[in-house]
All heavy atoms as TSV, in Angstrom:
chain	resi	resn	atom	element	x	y	z
A	1	MET	N	N	-82.352	-18.702	16.291
A	1	MET	CA	C	-81.138	-18.082	16.779
A	1	MET	C	C	-79.974	-19.005	16.425
A	1	MET	O	O	-80.014	-20.193	16.729
A	1	MET	CB	C	-81.264	-17.760	18.266
A	1	MET	CG	C	-79.977	-17.144	18.797
A	1	MET	SD	S	-79.919	-16.541	20.484
A	1	MET	CE	C	-81.446	-16.853	21.224
A	2	LYS	N	N	-78.949	-18.387	15.912
A	2	LYS	CA	C	-77.703	-19.135	15.562
A	2	LYS	C	C	-76.696	-18.878	16.714
A	2	LYS	O	O	-76.868	-17.940	17.546
A	2	LYS	CB	C	-77.145	-18.647	14.262
A	2	LYS	CG	C	-78.062	-18.801	13.112
A	2	LYS	CD	C	-77.868	-20.163	12.509
A	2	LYS	CE	C	-78.743	-20.223	11.223
A	2	LYS	NZ	N	-78.521	-21.416	10.511
A	3	ASN	N	N	-75.603	-19.656	16.658
A	3	ASN	CA	C	-74.582	-19.432	17.722
A	3	ASN	C	C	-73.179	-19.850	17.186
A	3	ASN	O	O	-73.108	-20.576	16.226
A	3	ASN	CB	C	-74.943	-20.112	19.006
A	3	ASN	CG	C	-74.921	-21.631	18.878
A	3	ASN	OD1	O	-73.894	-22.233	18.669
A	3	ASN	ND2	N	-76.146	-22.157	18.885
A	4	ASN	N	N	-72.187	-19.422	17.935
A	4	ASN	CA	C	-70.774	-19.771	17.650
A	4	ASN	C	C	-70.166	-20.689	18.746
A	4	ASN	O	O	-69.013	-20.645	18.974
A	4	ASN	CB	C	-69.927	-18.557	17.556
A	4	ASN	CG	C	-70.266	-17.703	16.298
A	4	ASN	OD1	O	-70.610	-18.242	15.270
A	4	ASN	ND2	N	-70.239	-16.389	16.508
A	5	ILE	N	N	-71.010	-21.463	19.419
A	5	ILE	CA	C	-70.569	-22.261	20.530
A	5	ILE	C	C	-69.527	-23.237	20.105
A	5	ILE	O	O	-68.459	-23.362	20.715
A	5	ILE	CB	C	-71.725	-22.946	21.232
A	5	ILE	CG1	C	-72.666	-22.020	21.854
A	5	ILE	CG2	C	-71.180	-23.962	22.265
A	5	ILE	CD1	C	-73.959	-22.604	22.393
A	6	LYS	N	N	-69.720	-23.930	18.980
A	6	LYS	CA	C	-68.751	-24.916	18.511
A	6	LYS	C	C	-67.434	-24.290	18.217
A	6	LYS	O	O	-66.323	-24.844	18.581
A	6	LYS	CB	C	-69.307	-25.649	17.262
A	6	LYS	CG	C	-68.510	-26.845	16.864
A	6	LYS	CD	C	-69.187	-27.572	15.766
A	6	LYS	CE	C	-68.434	-28.798	15.349
A	6	LYS	NZ	N	-69.082	-29.617	14.350
A	7	VAL	N	N	-67.394	-23.179	17.619
A	7	VAL	CA	C	-66.188	-22.437	17.292
A	7	VAL	C	C	-65.478	-22.053	18.596
A	7	VAL	O	O	-64.248	-22.263	18.771
A	7	VAL	CB	C	-66.462	-21.163	16.451
A	7	VAL	CG1	C	-65.192	-20.293	16.310
A	7	VAL	CG2	C	-67.025	-21.520	15.117
A	8	GLU	N	N	-66.209	-21.477	19.550
A	8	GLU	CA	C	-65.598	-21.090	20.840
A	8	GLU	C	C	-65.074	-22.250	21.585
A	8	GLU	O	O	-64.015	-22.220	22.218
A	8	GLU	CB	C	-66.611	-20.337	21.677
A	8	GLU	CG	C	-66.909	-18.927	21.141
A	8	GLU	CD	C	-65.743	-18.001	21.165
A	8	GLU	OE1	O	-64.882	-18.065	22.003
A	8	GLU	OE2	O	-65.649	-17.146	20.256
A	9	ARG	N	N	-65.753	-23.424	21.582
A	9	ARG	CA	C	-65.304	-24.664	22.228
A	9	ARG	C	C	-63.960	-25.062	21.631
A	9	ARG	O	O	-63.021	-25.465	22.319
A	9	ARG	CB	C	-66.274	-25.749	22.015
A	9	ARG	CG	C	-67.392	-25.821	22.981
A	9	ARG	CD	C	-68.074	-27.173	22.994
A	9	ARG	NE	N	-68.474	-27.711	21.686
A	9	ARG	CZ	C	-67.829	-28.719	21.084
A	9	ARG	NH1	N	-66.791	-29.308	21.606
A	9	ARG	NH2	N	-68.189	-29.177	19.923
A	10	ALA	N	N	-63.813	-25.029	20.283
A	10	ALA	CA	C	-62.614	-25.358	19.592
A	10	ALA	C	C	-61.445	-24.430	19.992
A	10	ALA	O	O	-60.385	-24.882	20.257
A	10	ALA	CB	C	-62.788	-25.357	18.084
A	11	ILE	N	N	-61.715	-23.153	20.078
A	11	ILE	CA	C	-60.690	-22.174	20.416
A	11	ILE	C	C	-60.221	-22.434	21.820
A	11	ILE	O	O	-59.007	-22.370	22.148
A	11	ILE	CB	C	-61.279	-20.750	20.331
A	11	ILE	CG1	C	-61.503	-20.374	18.854
A	11	ILE	CG2	C	-60.354	-19.756	20.975
A	11	ILE	CD1	C	-62.276	-19.087	18.658
A	12	HIS	N	N	-61.132	-22.838	22.745
A	12	HIS	CA	C	-60.810	-23.078	24.117
A	12	HIS	C	C	-60.453	-24.577	24.438
A	12	HIS	O	O	-60.288	-24.972	25.563
A	12	HIS	CB	C	-61.889	-22.598	25.047
A	12	HIS	CG	C	-62.038	-21.123	25.035
A	12	HIS	ND1	N	-62.772	-20.389	24.074
A	12	HIS	CD2	C	-61.493	-20.175	25.844
A	12	HIS	CE1	C	-62.691	-19.153	24.366
A	12	HIS	NE2	N	-61.900	-18.929	25.398
A	13	ASP	N	N	-60.396	-25.354	23.360
A	13	ASP	CA	C	-60.045	-26.755	23.507
A	13	ASP	C	C	-60.965	-27.513	24.490
A	13	ASP	O	O	-60.486	-28.183	25.412
A	13	ASP	CB	C	-58.574	-26.974	23.830
A	13	ASP	CG	C	-58.084	-28.358	23.569
A	13	ASP	OD1	O	-58.574	-29.035	22.669
A	13	ASP	OD2	O	-57.214	-28.802	24.327
A	14	LEU	N	N	-62.259	-27.397	24.326
A	14	LEU	CA	C	-63.248	-27.966	25.197
A	14	LEU	C	C	-64.098	-28.912	24.380
A	14	LEU	O	O	-64.506	-28.566	23.295
A	14	LEU	CB	C	-64.144	-26.924	25.824
A	14	LEU	CG	C	-63.601	-25.900	26.809
A	14	LEU	CD1	C	-64.640	-24.834	27.154
A	14	LEU	CD2	C	-63.132	-26.601	28.051
A	15	THR	N	N	-64.411	-30.017	25.011
A	15	THR	CA	C	-65.439	-30.979	24.427
A	15	THR	C	C	-66.821	-30.472	24.804
A	15	THR	O	O	-66.942	-29.635	25.729
A	15	THR	CB	C	-65.221	-32.415	24.885
A	15	THR	OG1	O	-65.503	-32.401	26.333
A	15	THR	CG2	C	-63.807	-32.902	24.642
A	16	GLN	N	N	-67.766	-31.035	24.169
A	16	GLN	CA	C	-69.209	-30.759	24.586
A	16	GLN	C	C	-69.345	-31.106	26.075
A	16	GLN	O	O	-69.975	-30.334	26.802
A	16	GLN	CB	C	-70.182	-31.469	23.717
A	16	GLN	CG	C	-70.325	-30.972	22.368
A	16	GLN	CD	C	-71.356	-31.645	21.531
A	16	GLN	OE1	O	-71.749	-32.749	21.825
A	16	GLN	NE2	N	-71.769	-31.109	20.437
A	17	ALA	N	N	-68.840	-32.219	26.490
A	17	ALA	CA	C	-68.935	-32.684	27.891
A	17	ALA	C	C	-68.215	-31.680	28.829
A	17	ALA	O	O	-68.778	-31.396	29.900
A	17	ALA	CB	C	-68.392	-34.104	28.038
A	18	ASP	N	N	-67.054	-31.216	28.446
A	18	ASP	CA	C	-66.335	-30.241	29.243
A	18	ASP	C	C	-67.161	-28.961	29.445
A	18	ASP	O	O	-67.280	-28.468	30.613
A	18	ASP	CB	C	-65.009	-29.832	28.568
A	18	ASP	CG	C	-63.989	-30.956	28.504
A	18	ASP	OD1	O	-64.092	-31.933	29.355
A	18	ASP	OD2	O	-63.115	-30.866	27.608
A	19	LEU	N	N	-67.668	-28.469	28.392
A	19	LEU	CA	C	-68.448	-27.230	28.477
A	19	LEU	C	C	-69.712	-27.425	29.297
A	19	LEU	O	O	-70.029	-26.647	30.119
A	19	LEU	CB	C	-68.832	-26.730	27.055
A	19	LEU	CG	C	-69.769	-25.501	26.998
A	19	LEU	CD1	C	-69.171	-24.324	27.719
A	19	LEU	CD2	C	-70.029	-25.117	25.540
A	20	ALA	N	N	-70.398	-28.546	29.056
A	20	ALA	CA	C	-71.575	-28.885	29.799
A	20	ALA	C	C	-71.365	-28.924	31.263
A	20	ALA	O	O	-72.061	-28.326	32.093
A	20	ALA	CB	C	-72.151	-30.206	29.317
A	21	GLN	N	N	-70.277	-29.549	31.697
A	21	GLN	CA	C	-69.891	-29.597	33.091
A	21	GLN	C	C	-69.582	-28.240	33.730
A	21	GLN	O	O	-70.078	-27.898	34.797
A	21	GLN	CB	C	-68.643	-30.522	33.355
A	21	GLN	CG	C	-68.264	-30.624	34.792
A	21	GLN	CD	C	-67.042	-31.464	34.917
A	21	GLN	OE1	O	-66.255	-31.624	34.012
A	21	GLN	NE2	N	-66.813	-31.963	36.124
A	22	LYS	N	N	-68.953	-27.409	32.972
A	22	LYS	CA	C	-68.568	-26.046	33.463
A	22	LYS	C	C	-69.784	-25.158	33.708
A	22	LYS	O	O	-69.747	-24.295	34.536
A	22	LYS	CB	C	-67.552	-25.365	32.492
A	22	LYS	CG	C	-66.168	-26.044	32.562
A	22	LYS	CD	C	-65.270	-25.281	31.608
A	22	LYS	CE	C	-63.827	-25.901	31.598
A	22	LYS	NZ	N	-63.133	-25.628	32.815
A	23	ILE	N	N	-70.879	-25.320	32.849
A	23	ILE	CA	C	-72.008	-24.530	33.065
A	23	ILE	C	C	-73.240	-25.223	33.587
A	23	ILE	O	O	-74.320	-24.586	33.797
A	23	ILE	CB	C	-72.380	-23.827	31.660
A	23	ILE	CG1	C	-72.701	-24.838	30.580
A	23	ILE	CG2	C	-71.236	-22.925	31.201
A	23	ILE	CD1	C	-73.230	-24.279	29.358
A	24	GLY	N	N	-73.067	-26.419	33.966
A	24	GLY	CA	C	-74.119	-27.174	34.709
A	24	GLY	C	C	-75.303	-27.655	33.879
A	24	GLY	O	O	-76.453	-27.628	34.341
A	25	VAL	N	N	-75.005	-28.136	32.673
A	25	VAL	CA	C	-76.028	-28.742	31.742
A	25	VAL	C	C	-75.552	-30.019	31.286
A	25	VAL	O	O	-74.403	-30.411	31.532
A	25	VAL	CB	C	-76.488	-27.771	30.632
A	25	VAL	CG1	C	-77.055	-26.457	31.132
A	25	VAL	CG2	C	-75.318	-27.536	29.697
A	26	SER	N	N	-76.405	-30.711	30.544
A	26	SER	CA	C	-75.944	-32.005	29.921
A	26	SER	C	C	-75.210	-31.781	28.608
A	26	SER	O	O	-75.386	-30.732	27.960
A	26	SER	CB	C	-77.195	-32.932	29.668
A	26	SER	OG	O	-77.921	-32.394	28.661
A	27	ARG	N	N	-74.455	-32.753	28.226
A	27	ARG	CA	C	-73.768	-32.705	26.923
A	27	ARG	C	C	-74.762	-32.654	25.774
A	27	ARG	O	O	-74.646	-31.946	24.820
A	27	ARG	CB	C	-72.852	-33.979	26.722
A	27	ARG	CG	C	-72.082	-33.921	25.410
A	27	ARG	CD	C	-71.585	-35.268	24.994
A	27	ARG	NE	N	-72.697	-36.196	24.752
A	27	ARG	CZ	C	-73.486	-36.251	23.639
A	27	ARG	NH1	N	-73.349	-35.299	22.688
A	27	ARG	NH2	N	-74.417	-37.131	23.584
A	28	GLN	N	N	-75.960	-33.296	26.045
A	28	GLN	CA	C	-77.029	-33.280	25.009
A	28	GLN	C	C	-77.569	-31.779	24.805
A	28	GLN	O	O	-77.889	-31.416	23.651
A	28	GLN	CB	C	-78.139	-34.179	25.409
A	28	GLN	CG	C	-77.776	-35.643	25.293
A	28	GLN	CD	C	-77.040	-36.206	26.519
A	28	GLN	OE1	O	-76.769	-35.518	27.453
A	28	GLN	NE2	N	-76.750	-37.542	26.518
A	29	THR	N	N	-77.598	-31.020	25.865
A	29	THR	CA	C	-78.045	-29.671	25.787
A	29	THR	C	C	-77.050	-28.872	24.903
A	29	THR	O	O	-77.511	-28.059	24.006
A	29	THR	CB	C	-78.156	-28.999	27.138
A	29	THR	OG1	O	-79.127	-29.736	27.889
A	29	THR	CG2	C	-78.555	-27.546	27.059
A	30	ILE	N	N	-75.789	-29.058	25.048
A	30	ILE	CA	C	-74.797	-28.379	24.260
A	30	ILE	C	C	-74.874	-28.763	22.835
A	30	ILE	O	O	-74.881	-27.914	21.939
A	30	ILE	CB	C	-73.302	-28.653	24.801
A	30	ILE	CG1	C	-73.113	-28.214	26.246
A	30	ILE	CG2	C	-72.281	-28.019	23.882
A	30	ILE	CD1	C	-73.395	-26.808	26.558
A	31	ASN	N	N	-75.066	-30.038	22.624
A	31	ASN	CA	C	-75.237	-30.554	21.254
A	31	ASN	C	C	-76.477	-29.960	20.586
A	31	ASN	O	O	-76.464	-29.496	19.425
A	31	ASN	CB	C	-75.357	-32.090	21.311
A	31	ASN	CG	C	-75.342	-32.754	19.896
A	31	ASN	OD1	O	-74.900	-32.156	18.957
A	31	ASN	ND2	N	-75.940	-33.896	19.800
A	32	ALA	N	N	-77.601	-29.880	21.265
A	32	ALA	CA	C	-78.812	-29.276	20.751
A	32	ALA	C	C	-78.611	-27.801	20.421
A	32	ALA	O	O	-79.096	-27.322	19.400
A	32	ALA	CB	C	-80.005	-29.509	21.729
A	33	MET	N	N	-77.956	-27.028	21.309
A	33	MET	CA	C	-77.647	-25.705	21.023
A	33	MET	C	C	-76.796	-25.504	19.792
A	33	MET	O	O	-77.060	-24.635	18.955
A	33	MET	CB	C	-77.001	-24.992	22.243
A	33	MET	CG	C	-77.936	-24.698	23.327
A	33	MET	SD	S	-77.196	-23.589	24.617
A	33	MET	CE	C	-76.118	-24.749	25.412
A	34	GLU	N	N	-75.770	-26.335	19.683
A	34	GLU	CA	C	-74.873	-26.260	18.495
A	34	GLU	C	C	-75.623	-26.522	17.194
A	34	GLU	O	O	-75.280	-25.983	16.172
A	34	GLU	CB	C	-73.682	-27.148	18.677
A	34	GLU	CG	C	-72.720	-26.698	19.676
A	34	GLU	CD	C	-71.475	-27.510	19.822
A	34	GLU	OE1	O	-71.374	-28.579	19.139
A	34	GLU	OE2	O	-70.616	-27.191	20.637
A	35	LYS	N	N	-76.653	-27.376	17.253
A	35	LYS	CA	C	-77.397	-27.735	16.056
A	35	LYS	C	C	-78.614	-26.830	15.874
A	35	LYS	O	O	-79.481	-27.043	15.065
A	35	LYS	CB	C	-77.849	-29.202	16.171
A	35	LYS	CG	C	-76.698	-30.180	16.057
A	35	LYS	CD	C	-77.248	-31.591	16.104
A	35	LYS	CE	C	-76.092	-32.580	15.896
A	35	LYS	NZ	N	-76.477	-33.949	15.804
A	36	ASN	N	N	-78.682	-25.714	16.692
A	36	ASN	CA	C	-79.782	-24.779	16.640
A	36	ASN	C	C	-81.152	-25.393	16.860
A	36	ASN	O	O	-82.123	-24.936	16.299
A	36	ASN	CB	C	-79.755	-24.000	15.328
A	36	ASN	CG	C	-78.440	-23.255	15.142
A	36	ASN	OD1	O	-77.991	-22.547	16.024
A	36	ASN	ND2	N	-77.791	-23.464	14.002
A	37	LYS	N	N	-81.175	-26.466	17.698
A	37	LYS	CA	C	-82.446	-27.105	18.025
A	37	LYS	C	C	-82.965	-26.659	19.444
A	37	LYS	O	O	-84.041	-27.057	19.811
A	37	LYS	CB	C	-82.299	-28.635	18.022
A	37	LYS	CG	C	-82.004	-29.160	16.573
A	37	LYS	CD	C	-81.905	-30.641	16.581
A	37	LYS	CE	C	-81.685	-31.125	15.127
A	37	LYS	NZ	N	-81.616	-32.594	15.052
A	38	TYR	N	N	-82.125	-25.962	20.131
A	38	TYR	CA	C	-82.459	-25.512	21.489
A	38	TYR	C	C	-81.983	-24.092	21.661
A	38	TYR	O	O	-80.767	-23.822	21.427
A	38	TYR	CB	C	-81.817	-26.440	22.508
A	38	TYR	CG	C	-82.057	-26.054	23.948
A	38	TYR	CD1	C	-83.252	-26.191	24.563
A	38	TYR	CD2	C	-80.946	-25.479	24.655
A	38	TYR	CE1	C	-83.429	-25.789	25.894
A	38	TYR	CE2	C	-81.187	-25.079	25.976
A	38	TYR	CZ	C	-82.389	-25.195	26.560
A	38	TYR	OH	O	-82.559	-24.842	27.870
A	39	VAL	N	N	-82.885	-23.223	22.079
A	39	VAL	CA	C	-82.471	-21.835	22.343
A	39	VAL	C	C	-82.304	-21.728	23.871
A	39	VAL	O	O	-83.255	-22.025	24.671
A	39	VAL	CB	C	-83.579	-20.862	21.905
A	39	VAL	CG1	C	-83.256	-19.407	22.289
A	39	VAL	CG2	C	-83.769	-20.962	20.406
A	40	PRO	N	N	-81.168	-21.341	24.348
A	40	PRO	CA	C	-80.894	-21.327	25.831
A	40	PRO	C	C	-81.605	-20.162	26.502
A	40	PRO	O	O	-82.009	-19.164	25.830
A	40	PRO	CB	C	-79.369	-21.054	25.861
A	40	PRO	CG	C	-79.059	-20.354	24.612
A	40	PRO	CD	C	-79.943	-20.916	23.541
A	41	SER	N	N	-81.814	-20.360	27.755
A	41	SER	CA	C	-82.336	-19.247	28.575
A	41	SER	C	C	-81.389	-18.146	28.612
A	41	SER	O	O	-80.195	-18.292	28.298
A	41	SER	CB	C	-82.640	-19.786	30.063
A	41	SER	OG	O	-81.407	-20.033	30.608
A	42	THR	N	N	-81.797	-17.024	29.081
A	42	THR	CA	C	-80.906	-15.838	29.225
A	42	THR	C	C	-79.823	-16.120	30.212
A	42	THR	O	O	-78.657	-15.825	29.925
A	42	THR	CB	C	-81.743	-14.629	29.707
A	42	THR	OG1	O	-82.772	-14.353	28.804
A	42	THR	CG2	C	-80.842	-13.364	29.832
A	43	VAL	N	N	-80.095	-16.812	31.253
A	43	VAL	CA	C	-79.095	-17.192	32.278
A	43	VAL	C	C	-78.014	-18.106	31.674
A	43	VAL	O	O	-76.835	-17.881	31.832
A	43	VAL	CB	C	-79.765	-17.836	33.502
A	43	VAL	CG1	C	-78.663	-18.373	34.474
A	43	VAL	CG2	C	-80.630	-16.831	34.228
A	44	LEU	N	N	-78.490	-19.095	30.920
A	44	LEU	CA	C	-77.569	-20.010	30.297
A	44	LEU	C	C	-76.672	-19.302	29.253
A	44	LEU	O	O	-75.463	-19.543	29.211
A	44	LEU	CB	C	-78.309	-21.195	29.701
A	44	LEU	CG	C	-77.448	-22.352	29.122
A	44	LEU	CD1	C	-76.493	-22.826	30.143
A	44	LEU	CD2	C	-78.365	-23.449	28.637
A	45	ALA	N	N	-77.293	-18.497	28.476
A	45	ALA	CA	C	-76.515	-17.674	27.478
A	45	ALA	C	C	-75.492	-16.819	28.127
A	45	ALA	O	O	-74.327	-16.765	27.655
A	45	ALA	CB	C	-77.456	-16.862	26.612
A	46	LEU	N	N	-75.791	-16.212	29.245
A	46	LEU	CA	C	-74.854	-15.382	29.980
A	46	LEU	C	C	-73.735	-16.232	30.565
A	46	LEU	O	O	-72.538	-15.798	30.549
A	46	LEU	CB	C	-75.624	-14.594	31.098
A	46	LEU	CG	C	-76.478	-13.444	30.595
A	46	LEU	CD1	C	-77.392	-12.979	31.704
A	46	LEU	CD2	C	-75.646	-12.358	30.083
A	47	LYS	N	N	-74.078	-17.407	31.079
A	47	LYS	CA	C	-73.038	-18.311	31.593
A	47	LYS	C	C	-72.042	-18.672	30.509
A	47	LYS	O	O	-70.822	-18.670	30.741
A	47	LYS	CB	C	-73.655	-19.561	32.184
A	47	LYS	CG	C	-74.254	-19.379	33.559
A	47	LYS	CD	C	-74.786	-20.682	34.013
A	47	LYS	CE	C	-75.454	-20.582	35.366
A	47	LYS	NZ	N	-75.925	-21.929	35.842
A	48	ILE	N	N	-72.580	-18.997	29.355
A	48	ILE	CA	C	-71.686	-19.377	28.224
A	48	ILE	C	C	-70.799	-18.244	27.821
A	48	ILE	O	O	-69.588	-18.354	27.631
A	48	ILE	CB	C	-72.526	-19.878	27.044
A	48	ILE	CG1	C	-73.173	-21.259	27.417
A	48	ILE	CG2	C	-71.601	-20.075	25.795
A	48	ILE	CD1	C	-74.273	-21.689	26.455
A	49	ALA	N	N	-71.383	-17.030	27.674
A	49	ALA	CA	C	-70.632	-15.848	27.281
A	49	ALA	C	C	-69.557	-15.544	28.302
A	49	ALA	O	O	-68.425	-15.222	27.927
A	49	ALA	CB	C	-71.576	-14.698	27.066
A	50	ARG	N	N	-69.879	-15.587	29.575
A	50	ARG	CA	C	-68.919	-15.295	30.584
A	50	ARG	C	C	-67.790	-16.286	30.569
A	50	ARG	O	O	-66.621	-15.902	30.758
A	50	ARG	CB	C	-69.650	-15.338	32.024
A	50	ARG	CG	C	-68.706	-15.054	33.153
A	50	ARG	CD	C	-69.350	-15.100	34.451
A	50	ARG	NE	N	-70.243	-13.927	34.587
A	50	ARG	CZ	C	-71.219	-13.837	35.550
A	50	ARG	NH1	N	-71.332	-14.760	36.465
A	50	ARG	NH2	N	-71.960	-12.762	35.608
A	51	LEU	N	N	-68.082	-17.548	30.359
A	51	LEU	CA	C	-67.059	-18.580	30.370
A	51	LEU	C	C	-66.082	-18.261	29.230
A	51	LEU	O	O	-64.858	-18.433	29.413
A	51	LEU	CB	C	-67.735	-19.941	30.172
A	51	LEU	CG	C	-66.693	-21.093	30.053
A	51	LEU	CD1	C	-66.082	-21.454	31.406
A	51	LEU	CD2	C	-67.339	-22.316	29.382
A	52	PHE	N	N	-66.576	-17.904	28.038
A	52	PHE	CA	C	-65.697	-17.608	26.917
A	52	PHE	C	C	-65.210	-16.163	26.919
A	52	PHE	O	O	-64.436	-15.768	25.998
A	52	PHE	CB	C	-66.469	-17.860	25.593
A	52	PHE	CG	C	-66.747	-19.321	25.384
A	52	PHE	CD1	C	-67.992	-19.760	24.893
A	52	PHE	CD2	C	-65.826	-20.333	25.619
A	52	PHE	CE1	C	-68.284	-21.097	24.646
A	52	PHE	CE2	C	-66.062	-21.651	25.408
A	52	PHE	CZ	C	-67.281	-22.058	24.908
A	53	LYS	N	N	-65.542	-15.351	27.932
A	53	LYS	CA	C	-65.112	-14.003	28.090
A	53	LYS	C	C	-65.441	-13.187	26.816
A	53	LYS	O	O	-64.705	-12.471	26.291
A	53	LYS	CB	C	-63.626	-13.918	28.352
A	53	LYS	CG	C	-63.280	-14.532	29.683
A	53	LYS	CD	C	-61.807	-14.469	29.972
A	53	LYS	CE	C	-61.596	-15.009	31.392
A	53	LYS	NZ	N	-60.429	-15.700	31.565
A	54	LYS	N	N	-66.743	-13.360	26.412
A	54	LYS	CA	C	-67.312	-12.661	25.258
A	54	LYS	C	C	-68.612	-12.035	25.683
A	54	LYS	O	O	-69.218	-12.365	26.665
A	54	LYS	CB	C	-67.614	-13.646	24.132
A	54	LYS	CG	C	-66.428	-14.421	23.638
A	54	LYS	CD	C	-65.694	-13.636	22.570
A	54	LYS	CE	C	-64.596	-14.457	21.886
A	54	LYS	NZ	N	-64.156	-13.938	20.656
A	55	ASN	N	N	-69.134	-11.103	24.793
A	55	ASN	CA	C	-70.455	-10.582	24.963
A	55	ASN	C	C	-71.461	-11.608	24.459
A	55	ASN	O	O	-71.080	-12.409	23.531
A	55	ASN	CB	C	-70.617	-9.259	24.216
A	55	ASN	CG	C	-69.837	-8.179	24.774
A	55	ASN	OD1	O	-69.768	-7.975	25.993
A	55	ASN	ND2	N	-69.272	-7.371	23.946
A	56	VAL	N	N	-72.645	-11.644	24.959
A	56	VAL	CA	C	-73.682	-12.612	24.506
A	56	VAL	C	C	-73.851	-12.488	23.015
A	56	VAL	O	O	-73.966	-13.497	22.322
A	56	VAL	CB	C	-75.001	-12.390	25.261
A	56	VAL	CG1	C	-76.075	-13.225	24.661
A	56	VAL	CG2	C	-74.857	-12.674	26.697
A	57	GLU	N	N	-73.800	-11.243	22.486
A	57	GLU	CA	C	-73.988	-11.033	21.056
A	57	GLU	C	C	-72.873	-11.610	20.208
A	57	GLU	O	O	-73.026	-11.754	19.012
A	57	GLU	CB	C	-74.206	-9.534	20.703
A	57	GLU	CG	C	-75.385	-8.955	21.356
A	57	GLU	CD	C	-75.193	-8.460	22.828
A	57	GLU	OE1	O	-74.071	-8.592	23.368
A	57	GLU	OE2	O	-76.077	-8.007	23.406
A	58	ASP	N	N	-71.732	-11.896	20.824
A	58	ASP	CA	C	-70.590	-12.437	20.081
A	58	ASP	C	C	-70.785	-13.952	19.947
A	58	ASP	O	O	-70.181	-14.574	19.092
A	58	ASP	CB	C	-69.273	-12.183	20.813
A	58	ASP	CG	C	-68.915	-10.741	20.846
A	58	ASP	OD1	O	-69.298	-10.041	19.896
A	58	ASP	OD2	O	-68.196	-10.302	21.768
A	59	ILE	N	N	-71.600	-14.569	20.770
A	59	ILE	CA	C	-71.827	-15.988	20.788
A	59	ILE	C	C	-73.170	-16.322	20.117
A	59	ILE	O	O	-73.251	-17.260	19.305
A	59	ILE	CB	C	-71.932	-16.550	22.248
A	59	ILE	CG1	C	-70.618	-16.186	23.067
A	59	ILE	CG2	C	-72.096	-18.118	22.203
A	59	ILE	CD1	C	-69.393	-16.890	22.663
A	60	PHE	N	N	-74.173	-15.546	20.426
A	60	PHE	CA	C	-75.573	-15.792	19.918
A	60	PHE	C	C	-76.009	-14.657	18.961
A	60	PHE	O	O	-75.814	-13.489	19.265
A	60	PHE	CB	C	-76.509	-15.955	21.087
A	60	PHE	CG	C	-76.256	-17.119	21.984
A	60	PHE	CD1	C	-75.502	-16.850	23.122
A	60	PHE	CD2	C	-76.659	-18.355	21.640
A	60	PHE	CE1	C	-75.184	-17.945	23.964
A	60	PHE	CE2	C	-76.377	-19.423	22.511
A	60	PHE	CZ	C	-75.587	-19.205	23.624
A	61	PHE	N	N	-76.667	-15.005	17.928
A	61	PHE	CA	C	-77.105	-13.934	16.990
A	61	PHE	C	C	-78.304	-14.418	16.251
A	61	PHE	O	O	-78.571	-15.629	16.058
A	61	PHE	CB	C	-76.014	-13.544	16.007
A	61	PHE	CG	C	-75.339	-14.706	15.301
A	61	PHE	CD1	C	-75.780	-15.115	14.058
A	61	PHE	CD2	C	-74.316	-15.337	15.905
A	61	PHE	CE1	C	-75.182	-16.227	13.435
A	61	PHE	CE2	C	-73.686	-16.413	15.261
A	61	PHE	CZ	C	-74.092	-16.829	14.011
A	62	LEU	N	N	-79.125	-13.497	15.792
A	62	LEU	CA	C	-80.352	-13.829	15.073
A	62	LEU	C	C	-80.103	-14.143	13.603
A	62	LEU	O	O	-79.260	-13.509	12.983
A	62	LEU	CB	C	-81.336	-12.695	15.173
A	62	LEU	CG	C	-81.976	-12.403	16.512
A	62	LEU	CD1	C	-82.849	-11.181	16.421
A	62	LEU	CD2	C	-82.748	-13.580	17.057
A	63	ASP	N	N	-80.769	-15.203	13.144
A	63	ASP	CA	C	-80.740	-15.542	11.767
A	63	ASP	C	C	-81.622	-14.584	10.986
A	63	ASP	O	O	-82.566	-14.048	11.593
A	63	ASP	CB	C	-81.162	-17.008	11.629
A	63	ASP	CG	C	-80.963	-17.557	10.186
A	63	ASP	OD1	O	-80.463	-16.869	9.348
A	63	ASP	OD2	O	-81.346	-18.744	9.971
A	64	ASP	N	N	-81.441	-14.492	9.716
A	64	ASP	CA	C	-82.292	-13.605	8.907
A	64	ASP	C	C	-83.777	-14.078	9.046
A	64	ASP	O	O	-84.723	-13.296	8.824
A	64	ASP	CB	C	-81.871	-13.549	7.430
A	64	ASP	CG	C	-80.618	-12.818	7.265
A	64	ASP	OD1	O	-80.223	-11.994	8.120
A	64	ASP	OD2	O	-79.870	-13.061	6.276
A	65	LYS	N	N	-83.985	-15.343	9.243
A	65	LYS	CA	C	-85.354	-15.914	9.350
A	65	LYS	C	C	-85.980	-15.620	10.663
A	65	LYS	O	O	-87.170	-15.756	10.838
A	65	LYS	CB	C	-85.276	-17.421	9.164
A	65	LYS	CG	C	-84.767	-17.797	7.780
A	65	LYS	CD	C	-84.620	-19.289	7.698
A	65	LYS	CE	C	-83.801	-19.691	6.431
A	65	LYS	NZ	N	-83.523	-21.084	6.413
A	66	ASP	N	N	-85.238	-15.244	11.695
A	66	ASP	CA	C	-85.732	-14.989	13.059
A	66	ASP	C	C	-86.377	-13.635	13.191
A	66	ASP	O	O	-86.143	-12.727	12.520
A	66	ASP	CB	C	-84.600	-15.131	14.113
A	66	ASP	CG	C	-84.111	-16.537	14.194
A	66	ASP	OD1	O	-84.863	-17.471	13.863
A	66	ASP	OD2	O	-82.966	-16.680	14.607
């Protein structure tokens, strides 16, 4: 699964640490998601989407390989 977390962070002027604090995870978790090494739980994906005021599908999407 791919995502637009890094783009949304830039739009909202948030660091990885800022985002991590707001949703209750570590900065390393944000980094792993941005590098597509970690697929978030449904709850975490919803928290991220809600924070950015987007639909989950606007943040997370399937790669052609998925």
